[in-house]
FIMARBA-342359 format. One line per field, with one value per residue (C-alpha): residue number from 1; chain; x, y, z. Coordinates in Angstrom, 3 decimals, padded with zeros to 6 digits. Example, Ala and Ser with C-alpha at 12.3 -4.5 7.8 and 13.67 -1.06 7.14 Angstrom:
REM FIMARBA-342359
num: 1  2
chaine: A  A
u: 012.300  013.670
v: -004.500  -001.060
w: 007.800  007.140
***
This chain:
REM FIMARBA-342359
num: 1  2  3  4  5  6  7  8  9  10  11  12  13  14  15  16  17  18  19  20  21  22  23  24  25  26  27  28  29  30  31  32  33  34  35  36  37  38  39  40  41  42  43  44  45  46  47  48  49  50  51  52  53  54  55  56  57  58  59  60  61  62  63  64  65  66  67  68  69  70  71  72  73  74  75  76  77  78  79  80  81  82  83  84  85  86  87  88  89  90  91  92  93  94  95  96  97  98  99  100  101  102  103  104  105  106  107  108  109  110  111  112  113  114  115  116  117  118  119  120  121  122  123  124  125  126  127  128  129  130  131  132  133  134  135  136  137  138  139  140  141  142  143  144  145  146  147  148  149  150  151  152  153  154  155  156  157  158  159  160  161  162  163  164  165  166  167  168  169  170  171  172  173  174  175  176  177  178  179  180  181  182  183  184  185  186  187  188  189  190  191  192  193  194  195  196  197  198  199  200  201  202  203  204  205  206  207  208  209  210  211  212  213  214  215  216  217  218  219  220  221  222  223  224  225  226  227  228  229  230  231  232  233  234  235  236  237  238  239  240  241  242  243  244  245  246  247  248  249  250  251  252  253  254  255  256  257  258  259  260  261  262  263  264  265  266  267  268  269  270  271  272  273  274  275  276  277  278  279  280  281  282  283  284  285  286  287  288  289  290  291  292  293  294  295  296  297  298  299  300  301  302  303  304  305  306  307  308  309  310  311  312  313  314  315  316  317  318  319  320  321  322  323  324  325  326  327  328  329  330  331  332  333  334  335  336  337  338  339  340  341  342  343  344  345  346  347  348  349  350  351  352  353  354  355  356  357  358  359  360  361  362  363  364  365  366  367  368  369  370  371  372  373  374  375  376  377  378  379  380  381  382  383  384  385  386  387  388  389  390  391  392  393  394  395  396  397  398  399  400  401  402  403  404  405  406  407  408  409  410  411  412  413  414  415  416  417  418  419  420  421  422
chaine: A  A  A  A  A  A  A  A  A  A  A  A  A  A  A  A  A  A  A  A  A  A  A  A  A  A  A  A  A  A  A  A  A  A  A  A  A  A  A  A  A  A  A  A  A  A  A  A  A  A  A  A  A  A  A  A  A  A  A  A  A  A  A  A  A  A  A  A  A  A  A  A  A  A  A  A  A  A  A  A  A  A  A  A  A  A  A  A  A  A  A  A  A  A  A  A  A  A  A  A  A  A  A  A  A  A  A  A  A  A  A  A  A  A  A  A  A  A  A  A  A  A  A  A  A  A  A  A  A  A  A  A  A  A  A  A  A  A  A  A  A  A  A  A  A  A  A  A  A  A  A  A  A  A  A  A  A  A  A  A  A  A  A  A  A  A  A  A  A  A  A  A  A  A  A  A  A  A  A  A  A  A  A  A  A  A  A  A  A  A  A  A  A  A  A  A  A  A  A  A  A  A  A  A  A  A  A  A  A  A  A  A  A  A  A  A  A  A  A  A  A  A  A  A  A  A  A  A  A  A  A  A  A  A  A  A  A  A  A  A  A  A  A  A  A  A  A  A  A  A  A  A  A  A  A  A  A  A  A  A  A  A  A  A  A  A  A  A  A  A  A  A  A  A  A  A  A  A  A  A  A  A  A  A  A  A  A  A  A  A  A  A  A  A  A  A  A  A  A  A  A  A  A  A  A  A  A  A  A  A  A  A  A  A  A  A  A  A  A  A  A  A  A  A  A  A  A  A  A  A  A  A  A  A  A  A  A  A  A  A  A  A  A  A  A  A  A  A  A  A  A  A  A  A  A  A  A  A  A  A  A  A  A  A  A  A  A  A  A  A  A  A  A  A  A  A  A  A  A  A  A  A  A  A  A  A  A  A  A  A  A  A  A  A  A  A  A  A  A  A  A  A  A  A  A  A  A  A  A  A  A  A  A  A  A  A  A  A  A  A  A  A
u: 012.068  014.846  014.227  016.388  019.121  017.283  014.162  016.248  017.938  014.598  013.184  016.235  015.937  012.233  012.931  015.657  013.270  010.619  013.170  014.303  010.717  010.056  013.224  012.141  008.769  010.445  012.644  009.558  009.211  005.445  005.895  008.521  006.347  003.280  005.241  006.507  003.000  001.572  004.280  003.567  -000.173  000.357  002.511  -000.160  -003.028  -001.023  000.112  -003.356  -004.998  -005.528  -002.235  -000.232  001.950  003.150  004.263  006.222  007.791  008.856  010.411  012.255  013.525  017.335  019.562  023.194  026.669  027.259  031.050  030.930  028.515  025.907  023.307  020.707  016.926  015.221  014.185  017.816  018.927  016.354  017.412  021.177  021.525  018.730  018.770  022.483  021.382  018.918  021.637  024.075  021.593  020.863  024.603  025.128  022.366  023.836  027.324  025.923  024.219  027.447  029.636  027.430  024.030  022.500  024.659  027.697  026.531  026.709  024.093  021.566  022.471  022.259  018.481  017.781  020.804  019.565  016.120  017.539  019.463  016.397  014.261  016.512  017.175  013.714  011.827  014.415  013.861  010.069  010.358  012.591  010.246  007.191  008.975  010.467  007.060  005.307  007.940  008.680  011.944  014.234  016.326  014.345  015.053  016.333  013.255  011.257  014.420  014.369  012.496  011.656  012.854  010.884  007.600  007.787  008.807  006.100  003.418  004.636  004.425  000.892  -000.802  000.741  001.633  001.672  004.187  007.431  010.457  012.309  010.124  011.082  014.770  014.506  012.769  015.166  018.205  016.666  015.803  019.234  021.048  018.534  019.494  023.183  022.547  020.470  023.277  025.745  023.432  023.110  026.910  027.623  024.738  023.388  026.602  026.758  030.272  033.039  035.536  038.325  040.156  037.150  036.498  040.096  040.009  036.917  039.128  041.011  038.113  036.715  040.017  040.184  036.605  037.488  040.522  038.521  035.622  037.977  039.347  035.756  035.693  032.079  032.592  030.159  032.254  035.065  033.041  030.370  032.756  034.592  031.312  030.174  033.479  033.185  029.650  030.566  033.508  031.465  028.726  031.314  032.763  029.558  028.779  025.424  026.044  024.036  026.975  028.886  026.415  027.144  030.931  030.891  028.678  031.004  033.903  032.119  033.093  030.409  032.008  033.392  037.080  038.850  041.967  039.909  037.755  038.439  035.933  033.335  033.493  029.954  028.623  030.370  029.821  027.599  024.855  025.408  025.171  022.247  020.398  021.119  020.386  017.426  014.891  016.399  016.245  012.713  011.166  013.055  015.113  012.812  009.489  010.886  012.261  008.849  007.137  009.375  009.449  006.061  004.039  002.695  -000.027  -002.820  -005.751  -008.376  -009.022  -008.465  -004.977  -004.247  -005.323  -003.211  -000.150  -000.716  -000.869  002.815  004.870  007.271  004.576  003.211  006.755  007.197  003.865  004.584  008.125  007.071  004.049  004.957  008.759  009.458  007.189  008.628  012.197  012.204  010.081  011.697  015.331  014.732  013.126  015.949  018.732  016.892  016.385  019.940  022.086  022.306  020.642  017.429  014.414  014.116  012.098  009.648  008.715  006.685  006.667  003.370  005.237  007.873  005.118  003.717  007.078  007.803  004.628  005.394  008.912  007.134  006.755  009.301  009.247  012.237  014.985  012.607  011.601  015.289  016.207  013.213  014.517  018.004  016.766  014.322  015.079  013.168  009.861  009.829  006.631  008.201  009.282  005.690  004.507  007.170  005.787  002.281  003.627  005.502  002.426  000.059  002.483  003.303  -000.354  -001.151  001.800  000.612  -002.971  -001.922  000.687  -001.795  -004.233  -001.572  000.169  -003.015  -004.116  -000.703  -000.848  -004.208  -002.766  000.153  -002.178  -004.272  -001.113  -000.129  -003.520  -003.076  000.224  -001.290  -004.233  -002.227  -003.751  -001.952
v: -064.024  -066.161  -069.881  -072.167  -074.027  -077.343  -075.905  -074.355  -077.678  -079.483  -076.871  -077.234  -081.029  -080.815  -078.352  -080.662  -083.617  -081.627  -080.519  -084.137  -085.330  -082.585  -083.497  -087.155  -086.174  -084.084  -087.017  -088.978  -089.031  -088.447  -085.252  -083.875  -084.662  -083.058  -079.862  -079.791  -080.168  -077.576  -075.091  -075.616  -075.239  -072.004  -070.642  -071.501  -070.014  -066.928  -065.905  -066.447  -064.401  -060.646  -060.517  -062.127  -059.052  -059.440  -062.971  -061.743  -058.911  -061.406  -063.763  -060.953  -059.183  -059.122  -059.606  -060.491  -058.952  -057.478  -057.540  -061.356  -061.362  -062.709  -059.904  -062.405  -062.612  -064.748  -067.104  -067.536  -067.999  -070.785  -072.498  -072.104  -072.050  -073.981  -076.719  -077.194  -078.491  -080.846  -082.157  -082.521  -084.824  -086.680  -087.035  -088.493  -090.981  -091.940  -092.428  -094.619  -096.744  -096.977  -097.889  -099.858  -100.261  -102.029  -100.267  -102.021  -105.327  -105.002  -107.685  -105.974  -102.491  -103.280  -103.098  -099.846  -098.195  -099.299  -098.054  -094.663  -094.341  -095.310  -093.001  -090.096  -090.846  -091.777  -088.806  -086.503  -088.204  -087.934  -084.235  -083.583  -085.517  -083.541  -080.233  -081.101  -082.163  -079.204  -076.622  -075.890  -075.394  -078.368  -076.433  -077.951  -081.572  -082.410  -081.093  -084.370  -086.441  -085.742  -087.698  -086.001  -088.194  -086.393  -086.601  -090.159  -091.659  -089.656  -090.778  -094.396  -094.278  -092.809  -094.867  -098.306  -099.351  -103.138  -103.131  -105.071  -103.111  -104.213  -101.890  -098.869  -099.848  -100.170  -096.803  -095.096  -096.334  -095.344  -091.862  -091.250  -092.294  -090.198  -087.193  -087.803  -087.886  -084.706  -082.940  -084.054  -082.727  -079.384  -079.087  -080.077  -078.560  -075.657  -073.856  -070.759  -069.583  -071.366  -069.602  -072.155  -070.042  -069.990  -073.682  -074.538  -072.319  -074.227  -077.299  -075.642  -075.366  -078.637  -080.407  -078.879  -080.006  -083.516  -083.749  -082.690  -085.045  -087.935  -087.274  -087.369  -083.667  -082.606  -079.033  -076.877  -073.728  -075.429  -077.283  -074.691  -071.909  -074.383  -075.622  -072.056  -071.163  -074.151  -073.162  -069.496  -070.427  -073.056  -070.447  -067.945  -070.501  -070.653  -074.269  -074.479  -074.120  -077.201  -079.256  -078.028  -079.901  -083.208  -082.673  -081.939  -084.981  -087.300  -086.139  -087.407  -090.951  -093.560  -096.338  -095.966  -095.033  -097.171  -094.974  -091.906  -093.193  -096.777  -099.678  -097.680  -094.692  -095.184  -094.792  -092.852  -089.134  -089.584  -091.121  -088.549  -085.567  -087.001  -087.544  -083.951  -082.180  -084.115  -082.170  -078.875  -080.118  -081.460  -078.709  -075.628  -075.963  -077.850  -076.281  -072.749  -073.550  -074.880  -071.826  -069.496  -071.563  -073.241  -070.050  -069.921  -067.509  -069.383  -067.370  -069.963  -073.025  -070.952  -069.984  -073.606  -074.702  -072.000  -073.141  -076.763  -075.797  -074.925  -077.900  -077.238  -077.969  -080.902  -082.302  -082.067  -083.855  -086.575  -087.016  -087.407  -089.637  -091.664  -091.313  -092.232  -095.272  -096.636  -095.724  -097.310  -100.397  -101.014  -100.655  -102.843  -105.560  -105.418  -105.723  -108.530  -110.328  -110.107  -110.195  -112.177  -109.392  -110.523  -108.686  -109.110  -112.248  -110.188  -108.021  -108.562  -106.610  -105.034  -103.487  -102.182  -100.660  -098.876  -097.391  -096.484  -094.395  -092.896  -091.893  -089.481  -087.094  -084.463  -081.369  -079.958  -080.599  -080.291  -076.770  -075.947  -077.161  -075.301  -072.030  -072.683  -073.574  -070.721  -068.130  -067.734  -065.956  -066.118  -067.155  -070.464  -071.080  -070.492  -073.023  -075.471  -075.158  -075.949  -078.972  -080.207  -079.860  -081.459  -084.290  -084.965  -085.063  -087.483  -089.673  -089.693  -090.563  -093.435  -094.774  -094.647  -096.900  -099.523  -099.423  -099.505  -102.619  -104.194  -103.121  -104.883  -108.039  -108.056  -107.281  -110.387  -112.487  -111.416  -112.112  -115.913  -115.361  -112.618  -114.833  -118.006  -119.630  -121.907
w: 132.819  131.299  130.966  133.088  131.202  131.466  129.860  127.046  126.340  126.275  123.902  121.625  121.602  120.787  117.959  116.612  116.674  114.833  112.205  111.771  111.337  108.770  106.846  106.824  105.387  102.652  101.631  100.559  096.822  096.995  099.028  096.647  093.649  095.239  096.033  092.439  091.025  093.394  092.444  088.748  089.338  091.293  088.437  085.833  087.831  088.818  085.353  083.910  086.679  086.781  088.721  085.905  085.482  089.060  088.260  085.227  087.210  089.891  087.381  085.585  088.744  088.762  091.805  092.405  092.074  088.638  089.182  088.974  086.024  088.455  088.239  087.055  086.910  089.539  086.778  085.743  089.345  089.678  086.421  086.911  090.682  092.341  089.697  090.417  093.849  092.153  089.791  092.716  094.464  091.226  090.595  094.073  093.409  090.033  091.508  094.247  091.595  089.585  092.544  094.882  093.168  090.209  087.658  089.174  087.599  083.789  083.187  085.422  084.264  080.514  080.126  082.049  080.402  076.947  077.925  078.878  075.601  073.549  075.711  074.733  071.072  069.831  071.381  069.799  066.446  066.776  067.622  064.608  062.280  063.437  062.995  059.597  058.285  059.930  058.956  062.602  064.460  065.175  067.731  070.598  069.645  073.151  075.023  075.070  075.758  079.500  082.195  085.472  088.327  091.046  089.134  087.921  091.240  093.055  090.553  090.821  094.581  094.497  091.761  092.171  095.703  095.007  092.197  092.776  093.969  090.841  088.783  090.882  090.649  086.854  086.570  088.963  087.053  083.754  085.005  086.536  083.338  081.380  083.523  082.945  079.167  079.438  081.303  078.611  075.878  077.665  078.003  074.361  072.408  074.472  075.318  073.105  073.962  075.814  078.078  078.448  081.055  083.360  082.730  083.545  086.648  087.859  088.215  091.117  093.627  092.259  092.985  096.453  097.101  095.925  098.171  101.237  100.652  099.944  103.439  104.741  105.622  106.253  107.378  105.391  105.941  103.952  101.335  100.555  099.399  097.161  095.697  095.137  093.481  091.149  090.236  089.562  087.300  085.389  084.945  083.710  081.264  079.272  080.160  081.833  085.556  086.501  085.189  088.282  090.477  088.707  088.731  092.460  093.101  091.227  093.418  096.581  097.693  097.939  099.966  103.456  103.655  106.250  105.991  106.818  109.562  110.457  110.375  112.243  109.907  108.732  105.180  102.435  102.111  099.046  101.148  103.908  101.563  099.691  103.000  104.060  100.773  099.393  101.543  100.253  096.669  096.987  099.095  097.904  094.747  092.416  093.543  093.240  089.786  088.785  090.210  088.214  085.043  084.598  084.304  080.751  079.729  077.990  076.632  077.481  075.339  072.266  073.402  074.275  070.813  069.213  071.147  070.147  066.496  066.713  065.434  068.317  070.899  068.892  068.605  072.366  073.037  070.463  071.711  075.346  074.798  071.671  071.434  075.068  074.945  071.714  072.606  076.052  075.323  071.943  073.051  076.130  073.999  071.421  074.010  075.800  072.468  071.136  074.266  077.485  079.458  081.118  082.470  086.225  086.972  089.060  086.050  082.872  079.619  080.652  083.595  081.181  079.060  082.110  083.115  079.457  079.436  082.827  081.691  079.316  082.205  081.271  083.440  085.272  082.677  079.747  080.851  081.270  077.762  076.324  077.817  076.526  073.006  072.456  075.127  078.386  077.929  074.123  072.295  071.305  074.863  076.007  073.417  074.638  078.199  076.932  075.082  078.164  080.384  077.947  077.101  080.716  081.733  078.895  079.918  083.553  082.497  080.229  082.656  085.534  083.660  082.917  086.295  088.344  086.436  087.099  090.765  091.198  089.573  091.978  094.864  094.064  093.836  097.322  098.935  099.370  101.184  103.353  104.338  104.797  101.725  099.235
***
């Protein structure tokens, strides 16, 4: 028997409320980070289980239209396609910071930007030094340069709830700029061949997308085909397709357009799109990429030791743990010492040490650069994955010690105010 219209409407409203609550949960950084870690753990356990061949078969299965040069493996679809969604969301966040956030003020932006630059340059130098001395391969110099936004913010939220908000803002700005630098590195140094015709053609759907969003058009049936066309042409050009996500994000307006919608038009589209797409990025795109990329076959402790004997893996570990810490802390201290830039009054240099260690968590982009540098599934790529996992775990462990101590200190400082004391 058919439900009466009223019952159907009530059911639809209840379903919409449940979907909205689920989306709100997925926007939490802790949830996204947990899903990412679970996906990586599943990949590691799966490939090292008796069913490891099934994992490899899944990752290497090819789908997509060959006529468009898009008959790609699922692993490639995850790295080129799903990560474009991640970079679109990251690009929206970066543009909001540049236009309406902390990066708008040069004096406040100077320290986290300097930290990001140092956090990219020094790990690369450490990696190169380890591989030159160890007669390794310097091709993967950019692998330890990347900081994983999803992971670091999730860890920060879990291990240190009493830290001042200024620390999160500093870390977020650092990580977003770090991602922009990583995308630039991928475009400049990991593009084997460049098809200028395809790259020029990509400007056509990109320009159409920009015109529509500047007019505050939100219709997915107009914007999605243009975004897909931009991605396909950038992919065809030889530039890594994730760059399309950033280009599209930078076309989206941040501030409200009075001409388009009047004084009650609401927030800019950047905030709207970020709000809509962050659950997809956190719950689908990044976890699936981790599932299809983090699987590395390790033959027990002996296999782990063998992988870590490779200068490439050692360079990744040293770059993430040592290079990130020295690069971020050192560059921040130098800029604060020789310019008018000041550390936020709510922060201490111990806090900066903690976030410098935490920024050594390189996962999503580091795995991507490893695949681009050595080829997905190669022996060196497997060693890179071991190095990323070991280095990231060490960074989390060391950062947790420092940040939990700092969190307890800030917690004690807040107790008198909470109890009405002096």
